N, C-alpha and C positions, 0 to 999 in steps of 0.2 A: 456481472461487475470486472472490472480490471482486477491486477494483482498488487499486495502489497506485502513484503516481508518487510517486521521488525524485531532487530533484538537489543539488549542492552548487556552493558558489559561494566567491569568496574571506572570504566574511564571514556567510554562511548557509549554513543546510539548509533545503530546502523540500520539502515533502510535500505528496504528494495523496491524499486515500482517500476513496472511495462510504462510503454509511453501508447496505447492504444487510445484514442478516442472514436468510436462510433456512436451509430443512430441506433432506434427502436428495431432495426429488422440486421441489426448486428454488420453493417458498413461502415467501414474503416472511413473518418470522414478527416481525420488528422494524426499525426504521431508527434506526439512532443513530451517534453522531459514533465513528468508531474506530479513533483516536490516541488514546493516553494520555500524558500530560506529566508531569514531575516541578515541582513546587513549590516546589523550592529548587535546582533547577540548569537549566541549558538542554539539555534532550532530550527526546525523544519518541520514544516506540513504535510502532508500526503494525505489526499481526499479519492473517494468512491462515488459515484453517483449523480445525480444533477449536476450539473458542469457550473452553472450561473450561481446555484447556492453556496455550492462549495468554493467557488471564487470569493465571494463575498466574504463567507466565514474563513478563510483562509487569511485575507487580508486582515480582516478583526482581530484575530489571535496574534497575529504577527505584530501589527500597530500598537493592541493592547502591551503585551510583552514588552517592546520597546520604550512604551512609556512607563509601564510599574513594576517591570520584573518579571520573571518565568512564573514564581511562587503567586504573586498577586493576582495576574492574569489567570492562572488555571483555578484561582478561588474563585473569582467573577465570571467564570465561564461555568462554572460548575451552578452557581446561584441561576445562571440566566438560562440556562438548560431546561429548567423545570418548566418554564413558560414558553418553548419552542412548538413549531408546530410537526406533525409527523409527517409532511408533506411538502415540497419533495424531497424526495427521500436522502440523506446522503451518509457516508461511512466516514469519520475523520480521525487521522493518527495524528497524533502531537509528540514530538519529541525532540527534548530538548535538557539543558542542565538547570535543575534545581537548586537555587541558593541553599538550600538546605538539602538535601539529599542525593545532589549529583544526579547522574544521567539517569531520565526519568523518561517514560512514555506510556501516553493515555490515549485508549479512545472512546469515540461516541457514534452513537448512531440516533435518526429521529426517529424511527417507528421500531415496533417489534420485531425482530427477525427469527429465523430459524434457529440460531442458537442458543437460546434462551436468555441471553443478556437483555438487562432493563434497557429499554429506548432512552434517550434524553439523559445519560447518567456516565459521568466520568468513570472506564474503566479501566483497571490497572490488568494489562493481558498477560502479565507473568514474562519472563525472562527474554522468551521469543513466541510473537503472535505472528501466524499464517493467515493473510486475509487475501482467501481466494474463494473464488465459485468451486462446488464439488456436485458430484453424480451421487453422492452419498460414503462412498468406499471410504474405508479405515486406511491412511497409509504411514508407511515407517521411513526410514532414510535407506532402508533397501531398495523399495519401491522410485526411489530418486536413483539409485547406482550410484551412493555416494558412501566415505565413510564420516564416522562420526568426528568430532573435533579430538586432536591428539592435545595431549595433555598442556603443551607448551605453546600451543597455534592459538592464537587469538579470534575470535566472533569475524572480525573483521577478514584477517586472512583465507579462513574458513570461507565464508560468505564470495569473498571475492572470488574464491578456488572454485564453488561448487552453486553460488548461485544461479547460473545459467542453466544447470541441470535439474535444478528445484522448479523453476518457471518454468523450463520446456516441460516437465513432468505435467503441470496442470495446465500447460497451453494446450497440450492434445485432448484434454476433456472438454465435451461439449457441455455448457450447462446452460440454464434458462437465463434469458435475457434479464429478468424479472428475478433475482433468487428468493427470493421470498412467494414465488409463484410457480409451483413444479412447473404449472401449464402453458408458460407462456414458450415460445420459440426457445431451441436450445441451439445457440452457437459455440465457436470458438471465440474466447474473449481476451485472450492475454495476447500482449505482440508490440509491431512495431520497435521498440527497444526497451533494452533493460541499464536503468542507473542504479548506480550505490552511492546513497549519500552515508557522509561519515560525521555526527556531530561530537565534537570536542569542546572543553572548557576552551574559549577564545577562538574556537576555528568551527567553519562548516565547507566541507568540499563535495561537491558530485563526480563522479566520473561514470561516462559511458561504459557498461561492459560488454554490450552485444546488440548487435542489429540486426533484426530479422528481415525477410526479404518479402514483407509484406507490402499490398500496395492501394494507396489512398484510394476509394471509389469502390474496392472488393471486399467483399468478407475475408476475415482471416482464416486461410488454408494451412495449419502447419505443416501440412503433408505433400502441399505442392510441390516443395522442393524435393522433395524424395520420389516423385510421381517422375520429374522431368530427370533425373538422374538413373531412374530403372529404362526410361523411353530412348 
């Protein structure tokens, strides 16, 4: 699975997403922006997993919110998830401005996963959500080589400055192609590009923070550039 990082502050939702689209062998098929935004509402949707289903769900979430509002869309979605199939598997992160609660993000996935969260249920991931593949290690900010946010530093500023460090750390970890089956082949799955999306009342903006030297038609190799420099 690729990477998603989402955070909520008092005035905004911030999402970081990579841009790698790959096949079951880990071969990079495409590099693209993997967060979709509404043209009418402060709303963004990021997904991981089956591309066709993810695109269908993303379109449905955005169109529904544009028609009935953010809060009603989330209520309707929570009800619909109860009858959603487990396969194909997707992990969805929705970030927007609730009419009643302000900046809000919620996630759901369609089958039971290693993190123990109930499938087909809207989950509040807390102030910050790290959606990355893992090899089981526990990590801290020290592992990323970055400081904690300063007292007067906004989350947007902090993630703009250090988001690349966070994604670079996880980019170097080989993870199972199927994150819920440790017996599947392990590959490096984060890459292509890194986009920062900021959702505020009345606006949504996406900025590319970084472009990795990954090549379509090849597997992601986060150490390739280092090897070439050493040579």
